[in-house]
C-alpha positions in Angstrom: -10.7 -27.0 9.8 -10.1 -24.3 7.3 -6.9 -22.4 6.7 -7.0 -19.0 8.2 -5.1 -16.0 7.0 -4.1 -13.1 9.3 -2.1 -10.0 8.6 -0.2 -7.7 10.9 1.5 -4.4 10.2 5.1 -4.7 11.3 6.3 -1.2 10.4 5.4 2.0 8.7 8.3 4.1 7.3 8.3 7.5 5.8 10.9 8.1 3.1 11.9 11.5 1.8 13.3 10.6 -1.6 12.1 13.8 -3.1 10.1 16.8 -1.9 7.0 14.8 -1.2 7.3 11.9 1.3 6.4 8.3 0.5 4.8 6.0 3.0 6.1 2.4 3.0 4.1 -0.3 4.9 5.6 -3.7 5.9 3.0 -6.4 6.5 3.4 -9.9 7.9 0.9 -12.5 6.5 0.3 -15.8 8.3 -1.6 -18.8 7.1 -2.5 -21.5 9.7 -4.6 -24.6 10.2 -4.3 -26.3 13.6 -4.8 -29.7 11.9 -2.0 -29.2 9.4 1.6 -29.9 10.7 3.2 -28.0 7.8 1.5 -24.8 8.9 1.8 -22.0 9.9 3.7 -20.3 7.1 4.5 -16.6 6.9 5.3 -14.1 4.3 6.4 -10.5 4.5 5.3 -8.0 2.0 5.8 -4.2 1.6 4.1 -1.6 -0.5 4.6 2.1 -1.0 1.9 4.8 -1.0 2.6 8.1 -2.8 0.6 11.3 -2.3 -0.2 11.5 -6.0 -1.1 8.9 -8.5 -0.2 9.6 -12.2 -2.2 8.2 -15.1 -1.1 8.4 -18.7 -3.6 8.0 -21.5 -2.8 7.9 -25.2 -5.0 9.3 -28.0 -6.2 6.6 -30.4 -6.0 9.1 -33.2 -2.7 10.9 -32.7 -0.9 8.7 -30.2 -0.3 11.8 -28.1 0.2 11.1 -24.4 -1.7 13.0 -21.7 -0.7 12.6 -18.1 -2.9 13.5 -15.2 -2.4 13.4 -11.5 -4.8 12.8 -8.7 -4.6 12.4 -4.9 -4.0 8.7 -4.0 -7.0 7.0 -2.4 -5.7 5.1 0.6 -9.0 4.7 2.4 -8.9 0.9 2.0 -5.7 0.7 4.1 -5.4 -0.2 7.8 -6.5 2.6 10.1 -2.9 3.0 11.4 -1.7 3.5 7.8 -4.5 6.0 7.2 -3.5 8.0 10.3 0.1 8.1 9.2 -0.8 9.2 5.7 -3.1 11.9 7.0 -0.3 13.2 9.2 2.3 13.1 6.3 -0.1 14.7 3.8 -2.5 16.9 5.6 -5.6 18.1 3.8 -5.2 21.5 2.2 
């Protein structure tokens, strides 16, 4: 059989480190194969989602830095995470 990978969101936390909250997602990943006695194995991972994403570009002629901000696209996240982000950062 093939190794299967599953993921499960263990927790979603909202941190108020500054004036705009940050969403932190803790996920448990499991790899399993019923024919392999060394499996399953698990790994926990976390990632943070900020409301805004900053991008800095540099001019090739002057070297001057320009920073722009845009709303973070979190549409590829789990539906539960999207729901929390939508509650924390409502559309304006």
